[in-house]
N, C-alpha and C positions, 0 to 999 in steps of 0.2 A: 340570685342576685346578691351581690356583697353589699352588706349594711352593717353599719356601728351605730348603736343607740347606748344611751347612758346607762352603764350597768352591765351590757352586754357586747360581746363581740362575736360577729361571725365572718370568717373568711370562707368564700366559695373556692373554696379552695377547689381466669380460664372461660371462654364462653360457655353458657349454658346449652344444653341439646336443645334444637328447635325442629319442628316439624319439617318435612321434606317439603319444598315448594316447587310446584310443577310447573310446566312451560307456561302457564296462562299467567301465574304468579312473576315469573321470570321476565314476561313481556310489559311488566308495569312501568318499566323505564328504559330508556336508551342507553346502551353501553358508553360510559364514561372515560373507562381506559381500558385498553387491550390486555395492558400489564401495570401494575401499579406497585411501587417499592414502597413499603411501610416501614419505618424506622422506628425502634423501641429504645430509648434512652436508660433502659433499666434490664434487668436480668430476668429471664423469663419466670412467670408466676405470680407476679405482681398485678397491680391494678392497671398499669398502663398497657402491660404485654396480654392480659385479660380483654380489654376494650378493643385492642389491635386485632385480636383474633376473633372477637365478637363482629367487627366490621368486615373481616374476611368473609365468614360464614354467611352472615345476612346479604352482603353485597353480591357474592359470587352467584348465591342462589337466586337473586333478585335479577340478575343480568346485569347490574351495574359495572361490573368489572370482570374481565376473562380471566386474570389470574394474579396473584399477587405474591410478593417476596418480600420476606422478612429478615431484617438485621437488628439483634440484641446488641447493646454496647451500655452495659451497667456501670454505675458508680457515682457517688456524690450528688443523689437526686437529680441526675440528668446532666450535671455539670461536666462529666467526662464524656458523655455521648455527644452533647449539643454541639461543641465544635466541630467534630466530625461531621455531624449533619450539615453545618453550615458550610464548611470547605468543600466537601464532596458531591452535596447536592445542589450547590449554588445554581440557581436559573433552570433547573429540571422541572419540567411541567408533569412527571409521572412519579412524584415522590412527596409522601406525606409523613410526619412526625407524630405520635401520640405524646402529649404531655399535659400539665396541668398546675394545679396549685403548689404541689410539691417542689416543681421545677422553680417556681417563683420564690420561694422561700429559701431553697438550697443554694441558688446562684447567688442570692444577696448575702446569705449567711458565709458563703466560701468566697465571696468577693470574686466572683468568677469574671474574667475579662469579656466572655462571651455569654450572654443573658437571653431571656425569652424575647426581650424586645428587637433581637437581630434576626429572628424568623418572621414569616409572614401568617399572622393570625387568619384562620379560617373559619372554625366553628367549636364553639361550647357544647358539647353533647350531654354530660351526665354531671350528676353530683352525687355524693355518697356520704352518708352519716357515718362516724368513726366509732370504734367501739373499743372500751378498755376491758381487757381480759386478764384472767389468771389461769393456769392450769388448773383442772379440776381438783387436784389433791392439794391445792394452796391452803395454806393457814389463813388467809386473807379472804374472807367470806362475802363481803360487800364493800361498795364504794368508801362507804365511812370507813370501813378496817384500812384501805388502802391511804386514804386522806391522813388518818392518823398517823400512821407510818411515814408518810412524806413531811407532815409536820415535825414529828419528832427529830428527823434527821434524813433528808431528801437523798444525801449521798450514799447511804447503804441500802436505797430501795433502787435497784436497777431495773430499767423499763426499756424493753425492747420497741423498736419502730422502724420506720423508712429512713432515709437519708438525714443526716444532721441538717437542722434549719427546715426541714419540710414541715407538713402540715401535722405530723404526727408529734413530732418535736415542739411546735407550736402549742399544741395541746397539753402537753405535759408542762411546759413552761407557764401556761396560764393557770393550770392547776394548783401549781407551786406558789405562783404570785398571789394567788387568792387567797392563801394561808399566810401570808404576810412574810413568806420567805422568799429569798431571791432565786430567780430561774437559773441562774448560773450554778447554783448548787446540785442540779439535778445530777443524777446518773443515768445519762440517756446513751443506748447501746445502738448504734446506727447500723442497719442490715442493707445490702445493695437489692433485695428482691424478697417477696412473700414468703417463699421456701425456707431459706435460711432463717428469717425471724421466726416462723412458726416452730421450726425445730429448735430454737433456742427457749421458746417460751415453753414447749412440752417437755423440754429436757432439763427445765430448771436452771437454765444458765442466766436467766432474767426473772424477777420476781412477778412482774406484769408485762403486757404488752398493749400497743396501740396502733390499730391499722383500721382501713375500711372494713364495715361489717361483713361485706361479701368475702373478704379473704379469710375471715376467721369461721364462716358459716358453717363449712362442712366440719370441722372440729368441734364447734358449739352443738351442733345436731348430733355428732357421735357421743358427746358426753365426754371430751376429752379436755374441753375448755369450759371457763365460766364467765358468762358477760357480768361485769360489774356495773356498768353504765354506757350509754351511748350519747352522742354529742349534738343530736339534732334537737327541733323543736319539740318533735312528737316521738312516741316510743315506737320503735319498729320490731322490738322484740317484747313479746308481753311480759316476759320473766325479767327484764332488765329496765330500770329507770333512766331517764335521761339526767345528765348532770344537772339540768336547771331544777328538775323534780327534787334532787337530792339536796338541794340548798347551795348548789355551786353555780354561779351564774354565769355560765359560759355556753354559747351555742356556736357551734364550728362545723363546716362540712367541707368536703373535698371535691372539687371541679376537675373534669378532664375533660380534653378537646383534640382538634386537629389544626395542625401548622404545616405550612409549607416552606420551602427553603426561600432565603433572599433571592431577589434578583429574577422572579419569574415575571411573566408577561401579565397585563391585565386579564386577557383572556384567560390565560391558566387559573389565574386565582378565581375568575368567574367560574369556570369548569369545577373546581375544586368545591366552590360554595353550593353549585348545584348539585355536585355528588352527595355533600352532606346534608343538604335539604331533602333531596329525595330518599336518602338512607332513613333520615328522621321520619319521613312520612310512611314507611312501610309497617303493615301489620304485625310483620315478624319482629321488626325492631322493638315495637311497642311491648310485644310479648317477651322479648328478651329482657328489657328495661324491668319488667314487673317480676319475672324468674328471679334476676340477679339483685333485686332490691336497690336498683340505681333509679334516682329520680331523673325524670327528663328536663334538662336544663338548657334545651337547645337556643343558641343565639349565634348569629352568622353576620358576617360581612362587617359593616361600621358600628353595628351594636357591639359586636364581640370586641372590637377595637377599643371602644370607649370603656367597655366593662374591664379589659386587660389593663388599661391604663389606670383606672381607679383601685383595682386589686393590687399591682405593683405598689401603688402609693400607700394604701391601706396595711400590706404585709410588712412594708419597710417601717412603717411607724409603729406594729405591734412588736416587731421583731426587736426595734430599738428599746421599746418600754420594758420588754422583759429581759433585756440583756443578751440577745442572741444576734445582734448586729452591732 
């Protein structure tokens, strides 16, 4: 849930292997789609793509969908792909899009003529804590070291993450603002997908990186990246303090969900909501959330509509406050 309290700000903002589900498990729900088109407004390898592929694996095994086709169109935090989804899928009952907090911020920052208000909200599914990381061989040993470098001269500390204006960029802006500097001084390097961002961090093209913890998890486990801090209320990595624990009064999360095209019928929207609700109830989905380190943030229908309205308003306010809009 999005919430802002004095001294604290929170914006709620590849599938793990799952055990095979047999015929009995597949009979849990009726098939909602014989074929479903899933649109990912980002390059392969990032959080939206990972969520879409996870949905496919669980939904197909459970018999909720016969087949799924994917289209990835990356760029500008979804601002490139979103107009395509709106124009080409308008009115189609067999199409869904994965998007979330990043798109809210990116479309506002880029002043995109097509925004998240132009699609049909279906359900919020997950929320994820962000991680601030450096390569394992970095001279920056902890979050204090990074904050000291940012305080001295933010422009010399290149930090990589998702698209400009997205949740990763917002977190860096808030960190810099907490030091009494202007967020516009940030040297933020935006990438269209998780793969290029990881390559840049590991290759030393940037000094640090910010993204959802799960996107860095394999590199952290392999010892190629070091976590300096995470952005949630509680630790998700025993070795990494939260920003709040470290004296940086910021709590921030990244939510993701499903959207349908504009112009669909009430029956089509109801079917999408039933699909998301049944997916969320599956034991295999709960297992996947635990494996991936995603929090179950399920909210559908009118509740999601209201959440989205508040999130757009809150994100707009924060982006203006830190000089990104």
